[in-house]
Backbone bond lengths (Angstrom), bond angles and torsions (degrees), N, CA, C in turn:
res aa  C-N    CA-C-N  psi(-1)  N-CA   C-N-CA  omega(-1)  CA-C   N-CA-C  phi
1 X - - - 1.431 - - 1.535 110.72 -
2 X 1.313 117.73 -36.08 1.466 118.64 175.97 1.471 111.27 -64.89
3 X 1.385 117.51 -38.88 1.440 118.28 -178.16 1.529 110.67 -66.97
4 X 1.318 119.92 -37.32 1.451 122.16 175.77 1.523 112.33 -62.66
5 X 1.321 115.39 -41.50 1.489 119.54 179.09 1.525 111.40 -64.79
6 X 1.380 116.83 -42.39 1.422 120.65 177.93 1.522 112.21 -63.80
7 X 1.366 115.82 -36.67 1.437 119.96 -179.68 1.582 109.78 -64.97
8 X 1.321 115.72 -43.80 1.484 120.40 178.97 1.545 108.12 -64.34
9 X 1.311 119.40 -41.97 1.471 122.90 -179.90 1.550 110.01 -61.00
10 X 1.329 113.24 -42.72 1.515 115.90 -178.61 1.538 110.11 -68.83
11 X 1.367 118.62 -33.40 1.435 119.57 179.93 1.536 107.89 -68.10
12 X 1.319 119.11 -40.94 1.402 119.78 179.44 1.502 112.68 -64.41
13 X 1.301 116.39 -39.36 1.474 119.39 177.88 1.520 110.37 -63.92
14 X 1.303 117.74 -39.29 1.450 120.99 179.21 1.504 111.32 -62.01
15 X 1.338 118.32 -48.54 1.453 123.16 -179.93 1.508 107.75 -61.58
16 X 1.357 121.45 -47.91 1.425 125.58 -176.91 1.563 107.77 -64.21
17 X 1.236 118.27 -43.13 1.447 123.60 -178.29 1.529 111.60 -62.26
18 X 1.316 115.46 -36.16 1.454 121.06 -179.03 1.533 114.98 -83.46
19 X 1.319 115.92 -23.04 1.421 122.36 -177.34 1.487 112.04 -64.73
20 X 1.310 121.72 -47.54 1.425 123.69 -178.46 1.523 114.77 -63.72
21 X 1.347 117.97 -47.43 1.484 116.88 176.10 1.532 112.52 -64.74
22 X 1.299 118.82 -30.70 1.486 121.57 177.94 1.519 109.48 -66.48
23 X 1.345 117.15 -42.84 1.430 120.65 179.47 1.583 109.10 -65.67
24 X 1.272 116.54 -44.03 1.458 118.72 179.33 1.458 113.91 -62.03
25 X 1.365 117.43 -39.60 1.428 123.69 178.07 1.519 110.77 -65.34
26 X 1.352 114.23 -41.93 1.498 119.88 179.12 1.468 111.46 -62.80
27 X 1.374 119.36 -39.72 1.431 120.30 -179.67 1.538 114.02 -71.49
28 X 1.351 115.16 -27.06 1.460 119.73 176.14 1.546 110.78 -74.64
29 X 1.295 116.80 -32.46 1.472 120.81 -177.13 1.525 113.69 -89.60
30 X 1.334 118.02 -11.20 1.406 119.10 -173.36 1.587 109.99 -66.97
31 X 1.275 113.52 144.43 1.487 118.27 178.34 1.543 108.90 -74.29
32 X 1.338 116.79 147.57 1.490 117.40 178.85 1.537 109.07 -67.57
33 X 1.275 115.15 152.10 1.478 117.56 -179.86 1.536 109.58 -62.37
34 X 1.387 115.17 147.50 1.462 118.58 179.90 1.536 110.44 -64.50
35 X 1.283 115.28 146.77 1.488 119.91 175.87 1.473 110.55 -68.18
36 X 1.315 116.19 148.82 1.474 120.49 176.18 1.477 113.04 -59.98
37 X 1.326 117.34 135.15 1.486 118.65 -179.02 1.496 108.11 -69.65
38 X 1.297 113.45 141.08 1.479 120.10 176.02 1.532 108.32 -93.35
39 X 1.283 114.14 121.24 1.516 119.79 179.90 1.510 108.13 -90.27
40 X 1.282 116.93 117.96 1.501 119.67 178.64 1.501 110.65 -64.59
41 X 1.322 118.53 145.33 1.432 122.66 173.28 1.472 111.18 -82.37
42 X 1.280 117.56 155.89 1.436 123.66 -178.41 1.479 110.36 -91.19
43 X 1.330 121.19 131.56 1.430 124.07 173.44 1.548 113.36 -80.13
44 X 1.400 112.70 -33.38 1.507 118.83 -178.56 1.497 105.35 -143.75
45 X 1.294 113.45 149.60 1.454 121.45 169.19 1.543 107.63 -125.19
46 X 1.312 115.01 123.79 1.483 119.53 -179.66 1.481 107.63 -116.23
47 X 1.365 117.01 126.41 1.426 125.40 177.03 1.508 106.07 -112.95
48 X 1.261 115.96 120.84 1.523 122.65 178.90 1.519 107.90 -114.24
49 X 1.297 114.62 121.21 1.481 119.12 178.66 1.500 106.94 -113.15
50 X 1.326 116.13 121.68 1.443 121.39 178.94 1.532 107.65 -109.30
51 X 1.315 114.50 88.23 1.423 119.48 -176.87 1.549 109.85 -78.41
52 X 1.315 116.42 142.52 1.488 123.95 177.75 1.507 112.73 67.05
53 X 1.290 117.78 23.96 1.474 120.72 177.16 1.536 106.23 -128.87
54 X 1.328 116.83 143.36 1.460 121.81 173.99 1.532 108.02 -68.75
55 X 1.287 116.31 164.37 1.466 120.70 176.24 1.489 109.62 -61.52
56 X 1.284 117.65 -45.25 1.490 122.24 -177.01 1.549 111.37 -65.34
57 X 1.360 116.90 -35.78 1.491 120.87 177.82 1.539 106.77 -66.76
58 X 1.283 117.97 -42.24 1.488 120.58 -174.50 1.560 110.01 -73.80
59 X 1.290 118.89 -44.51 1.475 119.91 -172.13 1.507 113.68 -71.78
60 X 1.337 118.10 -18.47 1.449 120.93 -177.02 1.507 113.84 -89.00
61 X 1.284 116.93 -7.68 1.486 120.33 175.73 1.516 110.67 -70.09
62 X 1.319 120.92 139.20 1.422 122.47 -172.86 1.550 113.40 -57.05
63 X 1.325 118.88 -47.90 1.439 120.01 -178.12 1.525 111.78 -65.16
64 X 1.325 114.77 -42.17 1.462 120.45 176.92 1.504 111.62 -60.09
65 X 1.300 115.74 -43.69 1.476 120.21 179.81 1.520 109.45 -61.97
66 X 1.355 118.90 -40.69 1.502 120.34 179.93 1.503 110.74 -64.64
67 X 1.350 118.32 -39.25 1.459 121.42 177.45 1.525 111.21 -65.45
68 X 1.326 116.72 -44.22 1.460 120.38 178.45 1.505 114.73 -60.47
69 X 1.318 115.26 -36.16 1.489 119.09 -179.93 1.511 113.87 -69.14
70 X 1.340 116.77 -14.23 1.459 122.44 -177.58 1.528 113.01 -106.48
71 X 1.312 120.01 0.67 1.431 120.30 -177.39 1.511 115.61 -159.22
72 X 1.341 115.44 -164.90 1.421 121.03 -177.14 1.571 108.79 -75.49
73 X 1.303 114.68 151.23 1.467 120.35 178.48 1.534 106.35 -125.85
74 X 1.324 114.33 126.75 1.458 123.01 179.40 1.527 109.27 -106.06
75 X 1.315 117.54 85.76 1.432 119.34 -173.92 1.483 115.46 -85.21
76 X 1.315 118.11 -8.14 1.459 121.66 -178.41 1.564 110.06 -119.71
77 X 1.329 116.44 48.29 1.429 120.39 176.64 1.517 111.15 -106.69
78 X 1.314 116.47 136.75 1.433 120.24 -173.84 1.537 110.84 -136.09
79 X 1.276 116.39 157.12 1.445 120.59 176.99 1.511 111.23 -66.03
80 X 1.359 114.49 156.20 1.473 119.83 173.44 1.464 113.57 -83.10
81 X 1.363 114.27 -44.33 1.441 120.04 -172.95 1.540 107.31 -145.54
82 X 1.311 114.91 176.67 1.454 120.47 174.56 1.530 105.06 -125.00
83 X 1.234 121.78 134.31 1.415 132.80 12.36 1.530 115.95 -85.37
84 X 1.315 119.01 -166.90 1.485 121.59 -169.05 1.514 116.48 -73.59
85 X 1.325 120.10 -39.17 1.472 122.34 -170.42 1.555 113.20 -54.61
86 X 1.336 120.97 -39.94 1.476 118.71 177.91 1.488 112.66 -64.65
87 X 1.387 117.91 -30.68 1.437 122.38 175.07 1.521 114.02 -64.41
88 X 1.318 115.35 -41.74 1.450 117.28 177.68 1.533 112.11 -67.77
89 X 1.306 115.90 -38.39 1.452 119.92 177.04 1.543 111.06 -63.10
90 X 1.337 116.16 -42.95 1.434 122.77 177.39 1.540 113.33 -61.77
91 X 1.358 113.42 -37.95 1.457 119.25 -178.59 1.499 111.05 -60.36
92 X 1.317 120.21 -38.98 1.448 122.94 -176.63 1.453 114.53 -97.12
93 X 1.385 119.07 -30.12 1.403 122.77 -175.80 1.534 114.46 -101.24
94 X 1.326 117.03 -11.91 1.438 119.90 -178.15 1.495 113.72 83.15
95 X 1.340 117.74 0.94 1.429 124.64 179.64 1.495 108.94 -159.27
96 X 1.306 119.52 161.64 1.406 120.97 176.43 1.511 112.69 -78.83
97 X 1.324 118.30 -9.27 1.446 124.68 177.82 1.530 113.32 54.43
98 X 1.321 113.93 27.68 1.444 119.69 178.77 1.509 114.89 86.55
99 X 1.337 118.21 -1.71 1.461 119.75 178.78 1.552 108.15 -73.49
100 X 1.364 114.10 128.85 1.503 117.11 -176.69 1.538 110.14 -124.38
101 X 1.327 119.48 -2.54 1.421 119.79 -178.40 1.532 113.51 -139.41
102 X 1.264 117.05 177.77 1.499 121.14 176.83 1.556 112.55 -89.23
103 X 1.291 115.93 -0.70 1.474 117.29 -179.80 1.549 110.04 -75.62
104 X 1.313 113.06 135.56 1.474 118.51 177.27 1.548 108.27 -75.94
105 X 1.320 116.39 136.80 1.493 118.26 176.53 1.556 108.57 -66.50
106 X 1.290 113.02 154.98 1.494 116.50 176.79 1.525 110.63 -61.11
107 X 1.348 119.14 144.62 1.417 119.30 -179.94 1.572 111.79 -54.11
108 X 1.295 113.12 133.64 1.424 119.72 179.37 1.514 116.48 86.76
109 X 1.362 116.13 -8.99 1.470 117.69 -179.28 1.544 108.33 -86.51
110 X 1.326 116.24 137.34 1.504 117.76 -179.72 1.524 110.45 -82.22
111 X 1.343 111.71 162.05 1.438 118.37 168.82 1.516 111.26 -70.51
112 X 1.323 120.87 162.46 1.438 122.16 176.89 1.482 112.61 -63.60
113 X 1.321 119.22 -37.09 1.456 122.28 -179.74 1.542 108.26 -109.26
114 X 1.328 112.97 148.39 1.500 118.54 177.50 1.526 109.04 -80.20
115 X 1.301 116.49 144.86 1.467 120.69 177.48 1.511 110.08 -92.61
């Protein structure tokens, strides 16, 4: 029984004795972390809205095709409501701001919600 206990103790010592040098070697051989990616800033942002056209009708036009080849394409974008004006307001303000129709408010009159 003593021999079996000594054998187990020696095995533990061997594993423990090897673990520290293996960790040290691993840390010396590890590759440095990758540098943070630099995100380029945008000089221009172009938003093209093709109302009353299908995606296929819009994307096959030569000028639209040239714009799409140079940037992001949002092929699954849809209106929030009908008619159009609340959608345009939501595009820029993040909300319809209470606009529910295509009628322009009288000059100087505020929207129902503050932007």
